[in-house]
C-alpha positions as CSV (number, residue, x, y, z in Angstrom):
1,M,-2.5,-88.3,-51.1
2,M,-1.0,-89.9,-47.0
3,T,2.2,-90.5,-47.5
4,G,3.8,-92.3,-43.6
5,L,0.5,-93.6,-42.4
6,I,-1.4,-96.9,-43.2
7,G,-4.6,-97.4,-44.1
8,F,-7.1,-98.9,-41.6
9,D,-10.7,-100.6,-41.2
10,H,-11.3,-101.6,-38.1
11,P,-14.1,-102.9,-36.6
12,T,-15.4,-103.0,-33.2
13,R,-16.6,-106.1,-32.4
14,T,-16.3,-106.7,-28.7
15,R,-18.0,-104.6,-26.2
16,I,-15.6,-104.6,-23.3
17,V,-17.1,-104.3,-19.3
18,F,-14.2,-103.8,-17.2
19,G,-14.0,-103.2,-13.0
20,V,-13.8,-105.4,-9.8
21,G,-16.7,-107.4,-9.3
22,G,-18.1,-107.0,-13.0
23,V,-18.6,-110.5,-13.7
24,D,-21.2,-110.4,-10.9
25,R,-23.2,-108.7,-13.7
26,I,-22.5,-111.9,-16.5
27,G,-26.4,-112.7,-15.8
28,E,-27.7,-109.5,-16.9
29,L,-25.0,-109.2,-19.6
30,A,-26.3,-113.0,-21.1
31,R,-29.9,-111.2,-20.9
32,Q,-29.3,-108.5,-22.4
33,L,-27.7,-110.6,-25.7
34,G,-31.3,-112.4,-25.4
35,C,-30.1,-115.6,-24.6
36,T,-31.0,-118.1,-21.9
37,R,-29.6,-121.3,-22.1
38,A,-25.6,-121.1,-21.8
39,L,-22.7,-123.8,-22.0
40,L,-20.3,-122.3,-19.5
41,V,-16.6,-123.3,-20.1
42,T,-14.2,-123.2,-17.7
43,D,-10.9,-126.0,-16.4
44,Q,-11.1,-127.8,-13.0
45,G,-8.6,-124.8,-11.5
46,I,-11.0,-122.3,-12.0
47,V,-13.8,-124.4,-10.8
48,K,-11.8,-125.6,-7.6
49,V,-11.2,-121.7,-6.8
50,G,-14.9,-121.2,-7.0
51,H,-15.1,-118.9,-10.4
52,A,-17.6,-120.9,-12.1
53,D,-20.1,-121.9,-9.3
54,R,-19.7,-117.5,-9.1
55,A,-20.9,-117.0,-12.5
56,R,-23.4,-120.1,-12.2
57,A,-25.4,-118.2,-9.8
58,C,-25.0,-114.7,-10.9
59,L,-27.0,-116.0,-14.3
60,E,-29.5,-118.6,-12.4
61,A,-30.5,-115.5,-10.3
62,A,-30.6,-113.7,-13.6
63,G,-33.0,-116.4,-14.9
64,V,-30.1,-118.2,-17.6
65,S,-30.1,-122.1,-17.3
66,V,-26.3,-123.2,-17.5
67,A,-24.8,-126.9,-18.9
68,L,-21.4,-126.8,-17.3
69,Y,-17.9,-128.2,-19.0
70,D,-14.9,-127.6,-17.1
71,A,-12.5,-129.9,-18.6
72,V,-10.7,-127.5,-20.4
73,R,-7.3,-128.1,-20.9
74,E,-3.9,-126.3,-21.3
75,N,-3.2,-125.7,-25.3
76,P,-7.4,-127.6,-26.4
77,T,-7.0,-129.8,-28.7
78,T,-9.3,-130.8,-31.7
79,L,-10.7,-133.7,-28.9
80,D,-11.0,-131.5,-26.4
81,V,-13.1,-129.0,-28.7
82,D,-15.3,-133.1,-29.5
83,E,-16.3,-133.2,-26.3
84,C,-17.1,-129.8,-25.5
85,L,-19.4,-130.2,-28.3
86,E,-21.3,-133.0,-27.1
87,V,-22.1,-131.2,-24.1
88,A,-23.2,-128.4,-26.1
89,R,-25.5,-129.9,-28.2
90,A,-26.9,-131.9,-25.5
91,S,-28.1,-128.7,-24.1
92,A,-30.1,-126.8,-26.5
93,I,-27.8,-123.7,-25.5
94,D,-28.3,-120.1,-27.0
95,L,-25.3,-118.7,-25.5
96,I,-21.4,-119.5,-24.8
97,I,-19.3,-118.1,-21.9
98,G,-15.3,-118.6,-21.8
99,L,-14.4,-118.7,-18.3
100,G,-11.0,-118.9,-17.7
101,G,-7.6,-118.3,-19.5
102,G,-7.1,-118.3,-23.4
103,S,-7.4,-122.4,-23.7
104,A,-10.9,-121.8,-22.1
105,M,-12.2,-119.0,-24.6
106,D,-9.8,-121.2,-27.5
107,T,-12.2,-124.7,-26.5
108,A,-15.4,-121.9,-26.2
109,K,-15.1,-120.6,-29.7
110,G,-14.0,-123.8,-31.2
111,C,-17.1,-125.6,-29.9
112,N,-19.0,-122.4,-31.3
113,F,-17.8,-122.9,-34.9
114,L,-18.6,-126.8,-34.6
115,L,-22.1,-126.5,-33.3
116,T,-23.1,-124.0,-35.7
117,N,-21.6,-124.9,-38.5
118,G,-20.8,-128.2,-39.1
119,G,-17.8,-129.8,-40.1
120,Q,-14.3,-130.0,-38.1
121,M,-11.8,-127.8,-36.5
122,R,-9.6,-128.1,-39.5
123,D,-11.8,-126.9,-41.7
124,Y,-12.0,-123.4,-40.1
125,W,-8.3,-123.1,-40.4
126,G,-7.7,-119.6,-42.0
127,I,-10.3,-116.4,-41.6
128,G,-13.9,-116.5,-42.6
129,K,-15.1,-119.7,-43.5
130,A,-18.0,-120.4,-41.0
131,A,-20.7,-119.4,-43.5
132,R,-23.4,-119.4,-40.8
133,P,-24.3,-117.3,-38.1
134,L,-22.2,-118.0,-34.3
135,L,-24.1,-118.2,-30.9
136,P,-23.3,-115.2,-28.8
137,M,-20.3,-115.7,-26.7
138,I,-19.3,-114.3,-23.5
139,A,-16.2,-114.1,-22.5
140,V,-14.2,-114.3,-19.0
141,P,-10.8,-114.2,-18.8
142,T,-9.1,-115.2,-15.3
143,T,-5.3,-114.4,-16.8
144,A,-4.3,-111.0,-17.7
145,G,-2.3,-112.9,-20.9
146,T,-3.7,-114.4,-24.4
147,G,-6.4,-111.3,-25.2
148,S,-8.7,-114.0,-27.0
149,E,-10.9,-112.2,-25.1
150,C,-10.5,-109.5,-27.9
151,Q,-9.8,-111.6,-30.5
152,S,-12.0,-113.8,-33.2
153,F,-9.4,-116.7,-33.1
154,A,-9.5,-119.7,-31.8
155,L,-6.1,-121.3,-31.5
156,I,-6.8,-125.5,-31.4
157,A,-4.0,-128.0,-31.7
158,D,-4.3,-131.1,-34.8
159,A,-4.9,-134.4,-32.3
160,A,-3.1,-136.2,-34.8
161,S,-0.6,-134.2,-36.4
162,H,-0.1,-131.7,-32.9
163,Q,-0.3,-128.6,-35.8
164,K,-1.7,-125.1,-34.0
165,M,-4.5,-124.1,-36.7
166,A,-5.3,-120.3,-36.1
167,C,-9.0,-120.2,-36.6
168,G,-10.2,-117.3,-37.1
169,D,-14.2,-115.2,-38.6
170,P,-15.2,-112.0,-36.8
171,K,-18.5,-114.0,-36.2
172,A,-16.0,-115.5,-33.6
173,A,-15.8,-112.6,-32.1
174,P,-17.3,-112.7,-28.6
175,A,-20.0,-110.1,-28.2
176,I,-18.8,-109.6,-24.5
177,A,-15.7,-109.2,-22.6
178,I,-15.8,-109.0,-18.3
179,L,-12.7,-107.7,-17.3
180,D,-12.7,-108.4,-13.4
181,P,-9.3,-108.0,-12.3
182,S,-10.2,-109.4,-8.8
183,L,-10.8,-113.3,-10.9
184,T,-7.2,-113.3,-11.7
185,L,-6.0,-113.1,-7.7
186,T,-6.5,-116.3,-8.3
187,Q,-4.0,-117.5,-10.0
188,P,-0.5,-119.0,-9.3
189,R,2.8,-116.7,-8.9
190,Q,3.6,-118.9,-12.3
191,V,0.9,-118.9,-14.3
192,T,1.2,-114.9,-13.6
193,A,4.3,-114.8,-14.6
194,D,3.3,-117.2,-17.9
195,T,0.8,-115.3,-19.0
196,G,1.8,-111.7,-18.5
197,I,5.0,-112.2,-20.4
198,D,3.0,-113.9,-23.3
199,A,0.9,-110.3,-23.6
200,L,4.1,-108.5,-23.0
201,A,5.0,-110.1,-26.2
202,H,1.5,-109.7,-27.7
203,A,1.9,-105.5,-27.4
204,I,5.8,-106.0,-28.5
205,E,5.1,-108.5,-32.0
206,T,2.1,-106.6,-33.4
207,A,3.5,-103.4,-33.1
208,V,6.6,-104.2,-36.0
209,T,4.4,-106.5,-38.2
210,S,3.9,-105.9,-42.2
211,K,0.2,-105.7,-41.4
212,R,0.3,-102.9,-38.3
213,N,-1.3,-100.0,-38.7
214,E,-2.1,-96.3,-37.6
215,M,-4.8,-98.1,-34.6
216,S,-3.8,-100.9,-33.6
217,S,-0.4,-99.4,-33.4
218,L,-2.1,-97.4,-30.7
219,Y,-3.5,-100.4,-28.5
220,S,0.3,-102.1,-29.1
221,R,1.6,-99.0,-27.5
222,E,-0.9,-98.3,-24.7
223,A,-1.0,-102.7,-23.8
224,F,2.8,-102.2,-23.8
225,K,3.2,-99.1,-21.1
226,L,0.5,-101.1,-19.1
227,I,2.4,-104.4,-19.3
228,A,6.1,-102.9,-18.9
229,A,4.9,-101.3,-15.6
230,N,2.9,-103.5,-13.7
231,L,4.3,-107.3,-14.9
232,D,6.5,-106.7,-12.2
233,R,4.9,-105.3,-9.7
234,V,1.9,-107.8,-9.8
235,L,4.5,-110.1,-9.1
236,D,6.0,-108.8,-6.1
237,E,2.8,-107.5,-5.2
238,P,0.2,-110.4,-6.0
239,E,-2.9,-108.3,-4.3
240,D,-2.5,-105.1,-6.1
241,V,-5.6,-105.2,-7.5
242,E,-5.0,-102.2,-9.4
243,S,-2.0,-103.8,-10.7
244,R,-4.2,-107.0,-11.8
245,G,-6.5,-104.1,-13.2
246,R,-4.4,-102.6,-15.2
247,M,-2.1,-105.8,-17.3
248,Q,-5.8,-107.1,-18.1
249,L,-6.3,-103.5,-19.9
250,G,-3.1,-104.3,-21.4
251,A,-4.0,-108.1,-22.3
252,A,-7.4,-106.4,-23.6
253,F,-6.4,-104.0,-25.5
254,A,-2.9,-105.8,-27.2
255,G,-5.7,-108.4,-28.1
256,I,-7.2,-106.0,-30.2
257,A,-4.3,-105.0,-32.2
258,I,-3.7,-108.8,-32.9
259,E,-7.3,-108.4,-34.8
260,A,-5.2,-105.8,-37.0
261,S,-1.8,-107.1,-37.2
262,M,-1.1,-110.7,-36.4
263,L,1.9,-111.6,-34.4
264,G,5.5,-112.2,-35.4
265,A,8.3,-114.8,-35.8
266,A,8.7,-115.4,-31.4
267,H,5.4,-116.7,-31.5
268,S,6.2,-118.4,-34.6
269,A,9.0,-119.7,-33.6
270,A,7.2,-120.5,-29.8
271,N,4.5,-122.8,-31.2
272,P,6.2,-125.6,-32.6
273,L,8.1,-125.8,-29.0
274,T,4.5,-125.5,-27.3
275,A,3.4,-128.9,-29.8
276,H,6.0,-131.0,-29.7
277,F,7.8,-130.8,-26.3
278,N,5.2,-129.6,-24.3
279,V,6.5,-126.3,-23.0
280,I,4.5,-123.6,-21.7
281,H,3.2,-120.7,-24.3
282,G,4.4,-118.0,-22.1
283,Q,7.4,-119.5,-21.4
284,A,8.0,-120.6,-25.0
285,V,7.5,-116.9,-26.7
286,G,9.6,-115.5,-23.6
287,L,12.4,-117.5,-24.9
288,M,12.4,-116.8,-28.2
289,L,11.5,-112.9,-27.9
290,P,14.5,-111.0,-27.1
291,H,16.5,-112.7,-30.3
292,V,13.6,-112.0,-32.7
293,M,13.4,-108.5,-31.6
294,R,17.4,-108.0,-32.0
295,F,16.9,-109.5,-35.3
296,N,13.8,-107.8,-36.4
297,A,15.7,-104.5,-34.7
298,S,18.3,-104.8,-38.2
299,V,15.1,-103.3,-40.6
300,P,14.5,-99.8,-40.4
301,A,10.6,-99.5,-39.8
302,A,10.8,-102.3,-37.0
303,A,13.5,-100.2,-35.0
304,R,11.6,-97.0,-35.5
305,A,8.8,-99.0,-34.1
306,Y,10.8,-100.8,-31.1
307,E,12.4,-97.2,-30.4
308,D,8.6,-95.6,-30.1
309,L,7.4,-98.6,-27.9
310,A,10.4,-97.6,-25.2
311,R,10.0,-93.8,-25.7
312,T,6.5,-94.2,-24.6
313,A,6.9,-96.4,-22.1
314,R,9.8,-93.6,-20.8
315,L,12.3,-96.5,-21.1
316,A,14.7,-93.8,-23.2
317,D,14.8,-89.8,-23.5
318,N,14.1,-88.5,-26.3
319,G,17.5,-87.1,-26.5
320,D,18.4,-90.8,-26.7
321,G,19.0,-92.1,-30.4
322,A,17.4,-95.3,-31.5
323,H,20.4,-97.8,-30.9
324,K,19.9,-96.5,-27.3
325,A,16.9,-97.1,-27.1
326,V,15.9,-100.2,-28.7
327,D,18.8,-101.5,-26.4
328,A,17.0,-100.0,-23.4
329,L,13.4,-101.6,-24.7
330,I,15.2,-105.3,-25.2
331,A,16.9,-104.9,-21.7
332,R,13.7,-104.0,-20.4
333,V,12.0,-107.4,-21.5
334,E,14.9,-109.6,-20.1
335,T,14.7,-107.6,-17.1
336,L,10.7,-109.4,-17.2
337,L,12.1,-112.2,-18.5
338,N,14.3,-112.5,-15.5
339,K,11.7,-111.6,-12.8
340,A,8.9,-114.4,-14.5
341,A,11.2,-116.7,-14.1
342,I,11.7,-117.4,-17.6
């Protein structure tokens, strides 16, 4: 018997394709999945900067026809999913592509649930509610934030009640995630900041949940190390593609950690702020994070996990005590929050 080690069952569901220019492989990758008719789910901002046209051209050059839904809104609701579903049903698609931030990927996943399994989003609130297979999905994040490209969850708000519904199913995980750091260069500074803080919170919260395990903790630590070292760099030097790439990897790794460990009280407290008061998600999470960390640090196991993060990111020396390491971690978080104007 092993003591002190937490067992895990860690399937790798999503193929990760990382590198500058990776989006130009989207047609090739779609054909590798055996698909020829894609629905491209994105928003008007992504259309305006040209990313949607670039993806579409690559798909069509590979012989993949493209239907477009470009009306994604931040914090999508059941109404957004229903609109997307109408386009999907009219196009006889065999592939769904989410291009953009977490909202685009959530809308694409929500559409996929309803297109393949019927019903309404509330039917999939929880885990493992889809009875039939979903269409393959390619996720192409243009931010370094949610990690949705490596998750099997869609976060959709009920349009009537504003209740955030986490709808998760292993079948909803993207088949492929394309991480192309060049796509993040067009983000406004505050979007870079807000999504970066969200990714930072994912790395920290996944490290201390009661569901964490040895594998998820590995991803949490690596995600935190990448994000804590590069978030201020991308805010100071937005054209630094290498730092953008490290941020994107950090966000994806944190997304993988979420699959096993889920999240914590900072996100639980942030969701009502977004649903009822329209506080931007990353800002709401950032506002709550230091307070939740101090609260959690009173639990010895959580304090040890925070200490581990601090040492991994070289915020504390081995000679520092646990209390000093936790203080250094929280101080770094608060410095990044200030940098992000939160």
